[in-house]
Steps between C-alpha positions, in 0.01 A plus 500: 500500500402608856256784507352450858660405833276383789656528836336285767656547851495412862409774722799694622747377244520821310303397200324841449839682513667249265216506252514890504881490426450246238232703315717802532808324353278364209328818441171314546171580685471377856160347601500492873324780682374620168335156463323547831395856396358376164307227670350744755411743204322208308329372821398858583625477849780641721852366439511396874204255444692326217820491708303330771359234264764426233698187533280384777180289541200663659469453878230252622261773622511665159432175312191435739376844438522457113323163536225663705460777248485265205258262674257745659203650322609854590852425384381377169275805448784731570797301359535722191531805730780344712849550375683259719861513467623153592810291418319333208406821336843650551648182363294542170591856470868424565501235228358763247759763597794245495407366158464855356837599643658182355345562156677839493824329618808682639381456867599347831197374691522441874295214646118488517500164319646648186739198461190272480306723272804512256643155540441390146644811340839434343603862526475507880778438742356385839724571798469394861686678776555376851730554799581357846251597764762704696572708185144570438417605850818729496380664172153557625639650824715743283170626375395612836330201657596356846646159506179343623299677228755394236490133613114499501489649151762267357305205643142610417528661154653202341240277663231708340678465166517123539120490561433736206695299252358162617146634493501672163769318298486154671870462537758521785682828562762528366425255221860452376411376157349845411819695542810505274710647769499506892739728675590544867516875550746479785774537225403869469243686296729626235648142446137357462425767244813418301427131528158548355643722217752245422250218500285691253 
C-alpha cells in the first residue's frame, strides 16, 4: 500500500502545483515549502539561506572558504563556534526530515533528494515530472518572469539539480530506474494528478 509519494520535477514543469493538488486530493500532508521551513528551523538559520543552498552544490568560493577554515589553526580553534550552513549540512538535515515524514506516512514530498532517501521503501511511489522547454518557459513567465529570466531559470535550476544529484547520490539525473512513473506535464496538471491517483 502506498503511504508516501515523492515528486521530483524539472524546473518549470509545474511539479510543486501538481504535488499540492495531489496532496489535497489524497488528504495528505504536503512537504514542499514546509520542508524548507523545517530544515531552516533545525539548522537555526533563515529560510532564505536554505532556499539558496538546497538541491545545489556549494559554489567554489564557499568550498575554498570551508577548506581554509578546517585547515587553519584559527579555524580549528573556532570550528565549534561556527555554524556553517552549507549544502552538506542541509542535506543531512533534509534526510532526517524526509525520513521522519515518511515514517508518519500520508505525505507528498517534493524533490530535495527524497526519491533517493526513500528508494528502498516499498510503500513509496516515486514520480518524475517533466515538460518540453517551451512549456516550462511559458509557465515560469506566467508567474511574472520575463522571457529571458524564465529561459535562464529553466536552464540553470535543472543544471544545479543535475550537479547536486551526481555529487551526493552518484547517479545521473533523472535516474530512470528509481521512478515508477514519469509523466510529461504538458497534458495538463489535473490529468497528471489523475494519472498518479490511477497508478496508485
